[in-house]
N, C-alpha and C positions, 0 to 999 in steps of 0.2 A: 140833412142830405146835401151833398155838394152839387151846386148847379152850374158852376163855371166850366165851360167846355175845356177839354184837355186835348191838345194836339199830340198825336203819336206817329211813330214810324213803325213799319212792319217790313219784314224781309222774307220773300220766298227765295230760299237758298236752293240752288240746283247744282248738280254735278253730273258728269258723264261717268258711267261705270262700265268699263270694258268687259268685265265678267258677265254682267247681266244684259249688256247690249241695249240698255234703255236708260234714259236719264232718271236721276233720283232726286227726291225732294227731302229736305230736312224737316222733321217734325219733332215735337217734344210734348210732354204732358205738363200742363200748367199746374204749379203747386205753390199757391199763396193762400193757405187756409186762414191766415189772420186778416189779410186785407181784401181778399176776394174769395170768400168761402163758397159762394154760389157757383163759381166757375173753376174752382180747383178740381183737378182730376180730368179736365177736358184737354183734347188735343189742340195744339196751337203751333204757330210759327213764331220765330223770335220777334218781339215788339217791345216798345217802351215809349215813355213820354219824352217829348222834345223840351229841353230846358229853355227858359226865356232867352231870346236872341241867339240861340244856338243854331248854327247852320244845319239844315235838315240832313245833309250828307255826313256831317260830323256826328249827328245824333244816330244816324243809321249805322255807321261803323262802330260807334261806341256801344250801342245796344246789342249788336251781333256779337261783338267781342265779349261783353259782360255776360250775356245769356248763354252763349254756347262756345266761346273761345275761338271762334273762326275769324279769319280775316277776309274781308271782301276784296276780290281781285278784279271784278268787273261788274258794272251795273248795266244790264241789258236794256237796249232801247232808251238809253239815258239822253236827256237834253237839259242843258242848263246854260243860262246866260252868264256873262262875266258879272262880277259884283260891281255895282255902281255906287257912287257916293253923291250926296247932295249937300253942298255947302259945309262939308266936314261934320255934319250933324247926323245924317242918316246913311245907312248902308242897306242895300237891297239887291235882290236878283230874282229871276224867274227860273222855274224848273218844271220838268214833266215826270211825274212818277209813272209806274206801270198802271196803277189804278188807285182810286181814292175810296175811303170807307167812312161810314158814320153810323153811330147809334142814334136812333130817333126816339126810342123809349126804352127804359130799363128800370126794373124795380130793385135790382141788386147790384147794378154796375155804375159806371161813371159815364158822363156824356162825352164820349170820345169822338173825334174826327181824325182821320189819319191818311197817311200817304204810304202806299205799299210799293216796294221796289223789288224787281226781279234781279237776283244777284248770283254770281259765281263766287266761290270761296276757296280758300286753302287752309290747311292746318288740321290739327286734331281737335276733336270735340271735347270740351271741358266745361261742364255745366255747374251751376251753383245749386246744390240740392235744396237750398232754402227757397228757390224760385221755381225750379223745374225738375222733372224726373223723366226717366225713360227716353233719352234722346236717341233718335235713329234716322237713318236714311231709308226711305221707301221708294220703290219705283213708281213711275207715273201710273202704271196699271194698278198697283196696290193702293195708291192714293184714290184713284177713281173708284175702285171697289169699296173702299172705306166710306167715301162720300155718298155713294149710291145706297149702300146697305145700312150704314149707321151714322147718318148726318148728325144725330143728337149727341155724339161723342165729341164734336168739334166746338171750340169756343165760338159763340154765335157771331161775334164781330167779323171773324175771319172766314166763316162758311161761304158767303157769296164771293169773297175774294178768291178762295181756292177753286170754286166752281168756274169762275171767270178764267182763272189760270189754266184749267184743264181745257176749256174751249180754245184758248189762245195757243196752247202747246200742240193741240191736235191740228190746228190750221197751219202752224209754223213748218 
């Protein structure tokens, strides 16, 4: 079993829907039966591993594009410093995600720690059927109902994130 922690980015993708007069959130069904059989078939938001020394924002944009074909147009409540260098050896910066997440124990998963961003997007949804199924936009009300009545259908790492999001969006 792998014990090295994996850093991941996740994206809560939102959009305005004039027809429904309520914001919508993008969700999909996780489908990785070979590498993640215990969690395949669960509802998730786009997410993926940050490559070594990859800028977290580059990872975020890459993962959203790879998983659902959408382009991030805005990161809500974003804050980042400029990239600094030290003696031409090191580069670094600070950033503020929407919220962070971590798995503390898992019998079937990986030891993930992650940064979740709240984003607006554009484009047409195009998913990789080898990774996800059933991509869809749901209203905030629909997401709230799903989380209240069937929390077990959600990928566990993202369950507290989505509950926090609903509290945030209600107050906004």
